[in-house]
C-alpha positions as CSV (number, residue, x, y, z in Angstrom):
1,M,18.8,-27.2,-0.7
2,V,19.6,-29.0,-4.0
3,Q,20.9,-32.6,-3.4
4,V,23.3,-34.6,-5.5
5,K,20.5,-36.9,-6.7
6,E,18.8,-34.0,-8.5
7,V,21.9,-33.2,-10.6
8,M,23.6,-36.5,-11.2
9,T,23.4,-38.5,-14.4
10,S,21.2,-41.5,-13.6
11,A,21.8,-45.0,-15.0
12,P,25.4,-44.3,-16.2
13,V,27.0,-46.5,-18.8
14,T,29.3,-49.0,-17.1
15,I,31.9,-51.5,-18.1
16,R,33.4,-54.8,-16.7
17,P,37.0,-54.8,-15.4
18,W,38.0,-57.6,-17.8
19,A,36.6,-55.8,-20.9
20,S,39.3,-54.5,-23.4
21,V,40.5,-50.9,-23.5
22,R,39.2,-50.8,-27.1
23,E,35.7,-51.6,-25.8
24,A,36.0,-48.9,-23.2
25,A,37.1,-46.3,-25.7
26,N,34.3,-47.3,-28.1
27,L,31.7,-46.9,-25.4
28,M,33.0,-43.5,-24.4
29,A,32.9,-42.4,-28.0
30,Q,29.5,-43.9,-28.7
31,H,27.8,-42.2,-25.7
32,R,30.0,-39.0,-25.8
33,I,31.1,-39.4,-22.2
34,G,34.5,-39.0,-20.5
35,S,34.3,-41.7,-17.9
36,L,32.9,-45.2,-17.1
37,P,32.2,-46.7,-13.7
38,V,33.7,-50.3,-13.5
39,L,31.4,-53.0,-12.1
40,E,32.2,-56.6,-11.4
41,D,29.2,-58.8,-10.6
42,G,27.3,-55.7,-9.7
43,T,30.0,-54.4,-7.3
44,L,31.6,-51.1,-8.0
45,V,35.4,-51.4,-8.2
46,G,36.4,-48.1,-9.6
47,V,36.1,-45.7,-12.5
48,I,38.1,-45.0,-15.6
49,I,38.4,-41.7,-17.5
50,S,39.3,-41.1,-21.1
51,R,42.8,-39.9,-20.4
52,D,43.5,-43.2,-18.6
53,L,43.3,-44.9,-22.0
54,R,45.7,-42.6,-23.9
55,G,48.7,-44.5,-25.1
56,V,47.4,-47.8,-23.8
57,H,47.4,-50.8,-26.1
58,P,43.7,-51.5,-27.1
59,N,44.0,-55.2,-26.3
60,R,44.8,-54.6,-22.6
61,V,42.0,-54.9,-20.1
62,V,40.3,-52.2,-18.2
63,M,41.6,-53.6,-14.9
64,D,45.1,-52.8,-16.0
65,V,44.4,-49.0,-16.1
66,L,42.0,-48.8,-13.3
67,R,42.8,-46.2,-10.7
68,G,42.6,-46.6,-6.9
69,P,39.4,-47.1,-4.9
70,P,36.4,-45.2,-6.2
71,I,35.4,-41.9,-4.6
72,F,31.7,-41.8,-4.0
73,I,29.1,-39.7,-2.4
74,S,25.5,-40.1,-1.1
75,P,22.7,-39.1,-3.3
76,K,21.3,-37.1,-0.4
77,A,24.5,-35.0,0.1
78,S,24.3,-31.3,-0.7
79,L,26.0,-29.8,-3.8
80,L,28.4,-27.9,-1.5
81,E,29.5,-31.2,0.1
82,A,30.1,-32.6,-3.4
83,Q,32.1,-29.6,-4.3
84,A,34.2,-29.8,-1.1
85,L,34.9,-33.5,-1.8
86,M,35.9,-32.9,-5.4
87,Q,38.3,-30.2,-4.3
88,E,39.7,-32.4,-1.4
89,K,40.3,-35.4,-3.6
90,G,41.3,-33.5,-6.8
91,V,38.8,-35.3,-9.0
92,E,36.4,-34.2,-11.7
93,R,33.6,-36.7,-11.0
94,L,32.0,-38.6,-8.1
95,L,30.2,-41.9,-8.2
96,V,26.8,-41.6,-6.5
97,V,26.3,-44.7,-4.3
98,E,23.6,-45.7,-1.8
99,E,23.8,-49.0,0.2
100,G,26.5,-50.2,-2.1
101,R,24.4,-49.6,-5.3
102,L,25.6,-47.3,-8.0
103,L,22.8,-44.8,-8.8
104,G,24.6,-42.3,-11.0
105,I,27.6,-40.1,-11.6
106,L,28.2,-36.4,-10.8
107,T,30.6,-34.5,-13.0
108,K,32.4,-31.3,-12.2
109,R,30.8,-29.6,-15.2
110,A,27.3,-30.6,-14.1
111,L,28.1,-29.5,-10.5
112,A,29.5,-26.2,-11.6
113,F,26.3,-25.4,-13.6
114,A,24.0,-26.4,-10.7
115,L,26.0,-24.4,-8.2
116,G,25.9,-21.4,-10.6
117,Q,22.1,-21.4,-10.1
118,G,22.5,-21.1,-6.4
119,F,24.8,-18.1,-6.3
120,D,23.8,-14.5,-6.5
121,P,25.0,-13.1,-9.9
122,L,25.6,-9.6,-8.5
123,T,27.7,-10.3,-5.5
124,G,28.9,-13.9,-6.2
125,L,27.8,-15.0,-2.8
126,P,25.8,-18.2,-2.2
127,R,22.1,-17.6,-1.7
128,A,19.6,-18.5,1.1
129,D,19.3,-22.2,0.2
130,F,23.0,-22.7,0.8
131,L,22.8,-20.8,4.0
132,R,20.2,-23.2,5.4
133,S,22.1,-26.2,4.1
134,H,25.3,-24.9,5.8
135,L,23.5,-24.4,9.1
136,E,21.9,-27.8,8.9
137,R,25.2,-29.5,8.1
138,L,27.0,-27.8,11.1
139,M,24.2,-28.8,13.5
140,D,24.1,-32.3,12.2
141,K,27.8,-32.5,13.2
142,G,26.9,-31.4,16.8
143,I,28.1,-27.8,16.2
144,D,25.9,-24.9,17.3
145,P,26.8,-22.2,14.8
146,T,26.8,-18.5,15.4
147,L,24.6,-16.8,12.8
148,V,25.0,-13.0,12.2
149,F,22.4,-11.2,10.0
150,V,23.8,-8.1,8.4
151,D,21.3,-5.4,7.3
152,L,22.3,-2.3,5.4
153,D,20.9,0.9,7.0
154,D,18.7,3.2,4.8
155,F,19.5,1.2,1.7
156,G,16.1,2.2,0.2
157,L,17.0,5.9,0.7
158,L,20.4,5.3,-1.0
159,N,18.6,3.8,-4.0
160,K,16.3,6.8,-4.3
161,Q,19.0,9.4,-3.8
162,L,21.8,7.9,-5.9
163,G,20.0,5.4,-8.2
164,H,20.0,1.7,-8.5
165,T,23.4,1.6,-10.1
166,A,24.9,3.0,-6.9
167,G,22.7,0.6,-4.9
168,D,24.2,-2.3,-6.9
169,Q,27.7,-0.9,-6.3
170,A,26.9,-0.7,-2.5
171,L,25.8,-4.4,-2.4
172,K,28.9,-5.5,-4.2
173,E,31.1,-3.5,-1.9
174,V,29.4,-4.9,1.2
175,A,29.6,-8.5,-0.2
176,S,33.3,-8.1,-0.8
177,R,34.0,-6.7,2.7
178,L,31.8,-9.4,4.4
179,S,33.5,-12.2,2.5
180,A,36.9,-10.9,3.6
181,F,35.8,-10.6,7.2
182,A,34.2,-14.1,7.1
183,R,37.4,-15.7,5.7
184,K,39.6,-13.9,8.3
185,H,37.5,-15.4,11.1
186,R,37.0,-18.8,9.5
187,G,33.4,-18.3,8.6
188,E,31.2,-18.1,5.5
189,A,29.3,-15.2,3.9
190,F,25.9,-15.4,2.2
191,R,23.5,-13.0,0.5
192,Y,20.1,-13.7,2.0
193,A,17.8,-11.3,0.1
194,G,17.7,-7.7,-0.9
195,D,20.0,-5.8,1.4
196,E,20.3,-8.6,3.9
197,F,23.4,-10.7,4.2
198,A,24.4,-13.4,6.6
199,L,27.6,-14.7,8.2
200,V,28.0,-18.1,9.8
201,F,30.8,-19.0,12.2
202,P,31.2,-22.6,13.4
203,R,32.1,-21.7,16.9
204,P,30.5,-20.5,20.2
205,R,29.0,-17.0,20.1
206,A,31.2,-15.9,23.0
207,R,34.2,-16.4,20.6
208,A,32.5,-14.7,17.6
209,L,31.0,-11.6,19.3
210,P,34.3,-9.9,20.2
211,H,35.1,-9.6,16.5
212,L,31.8,-8.0,15.4
213,P,32.7,-4.4,16.4
214,E,35.4,-4.7,13.8
215,L,32.8,-5.4,11.2
216,L,30.7,-2.4,12.2
217,K,33.8,-0.1,11.8
218,L,34.5,-1.1,8.2
219,P,34.8,2.0,6.0
220,L,31.9,1.3,3.7
221,R,31.2,4.1,1.3
222,V,29.4,4.8,-2.1
223,G,30.7,8.1,-3.3
224,E,30.5,10.4,-0.3
225,K,27.8,8.4,1.4
226,R,28.8,6.1,4.3
227,L,26.9,2.9,4.7
228,G,25.9,1.7,8.1
229,L,25.3,-1.9,9.1
230,S,23.0,-3.4,11.7
231,L,23.7,-6.8,13.1
232,G,21.4,-9.5,14.5
233,V,23.0,-12.5,16.2
234,A,21.4,-15.9,17.0
235,G,22.8,-19.3,17.9
236,G,26.2,-20.2,19.2
237,G,25.1,-20.6,22.8
238,R,24.6,-24.4,23.1
239,R,27.3,-26.8,24.3
240,K,25.2,-29.8,23.3
241,K,23.5,-30.7,20.0
242,R,20.2,-28.9,19.6
243,P,17.1,-31.2,19.8
244,G,14.7,-31.7,17.0
245,S,15.0,-31.2,13.2
246,S,18.1,-29.3,12.0
247,R,16.1,-27.9,9.1
248,A,13.5,-26.4,11.5
249,T,16.1,-25.1,13.8
250,A,18.0,-23.4,10.9
251,D,14.8,-21.6,10.0
252,D,14.3,-20.5,13.6
253,L,17.9,-19.2,13.8
254,I,17.4,-17.3,10.5
255,R,14.1,-15.8,11.7
256,L,15.6,-14.7,15.0
257,A,18.8,-13.2,13.5
258,S,16.8,-11.3,10.9
259,L,14.4,-9.8,13.4
260,A,17.3,-9.0,15.7
261,S,19.0,-7.0,12.9
262,T,15.9,-5.0,12.5
263,L,15.8,-4.4,16.3
264,A,19.5,-3.3,16.1
265,K,18.7,-0.4,13.7
266,G,17.3,1.6,16.6
267,R,20.3,1.1,18.9
268,P,23.5,3.1,19.1
269,E,25.6,-0.1,19.3
270,K,23.9,-1.4,16.1
271,M,23.7,-5.0,17.4
272,A,21.0,-7.1,19.0
273,L,20.7,-10.8,20.1
274,G,18.1,-13.2,19.0
275,E,16.7,-13.9,22.4
276,E,15.8,-10.3,22.8
277,V,13.3,-10.7,20.0
278,N,9.7,-11.4,21.0
279,L,8.2,-14.1,18.7
280,P,4.5,-14.5,19.4
281,N,2.8,-17.5,17.7
282,T,6.1,-19.0,16.6
283,R,8.0,-22.1,17.8
284,A,10.2,-20.6,20.5
285,L,13.9,-21.3,20.9
286,E,15.2,-21.7,24.3
287,A,16.8,-18.5,25.5
288,E,20.6,-18.6,25.2
289,S,23.2,-17.2,27.7
290,F,25.4,-14.3,26.7
291,P,28.3,-13.3,28.9
292,G,27.6,-10.1,30.7
293,S,23.9,-10.0,29.8
294,G,22.7,-11.4,33.0
295,R,20.6,-14.0,31.2
């Protein structure tokens, strides 16, 4: 998953708090930038943006127009975390700080461009890298997420019978329905690859499973052809934080859920659980309990 440090502007132009507004305006014009971090004796005290200087006498000092405490983010944070922070604080730039040291600045424009590379252009959904990042972030918070893999039934046959244009229409329709379903149940939707999608719910599986039959009953159609879905479910069974690396565990959950969705294709209920999948020669996850399964 792309981190803030890979997108930020390094070694940003800075200014002292006691410099004049005229000097600040000249620096912004010279470097064609819209903001300046403000440093005093190497300590970050804030940031000024171009609109802060409008109508201000040029002989006043930067400290007079400085806004509240700076909003900063770690260079190791994900781009989705940066986006959430910008939205929460209503700002268009974040200062990138590590151990009190200013490393760079991340603008809303640079973030939007980078995020655009991580979203599927056909469906508008975030791709697999964002799925892994989201799973890791939840597990790092001590949440065991419920991951649902959604696989379209006979999608290859649909492409052959109706053409790729109809196939694209089907993928967009499924993405729209999955996004609405995820929002309704406070989850997130992703396009993993091909005709595979994923849903993540930050809650125990026992609370997510009762809603999945609703998903299977969605009236998905392309022309006269109805689209079927197969669901594979993994995670959501732990009450304590999972041991080991969140990244490795996220990969395990994705593998289990994907294989379970394949297993579900042969079942009338169109759903299978990750612990039903036999994974020889892979790092095994501990079997998780499921109410009513006897396991």
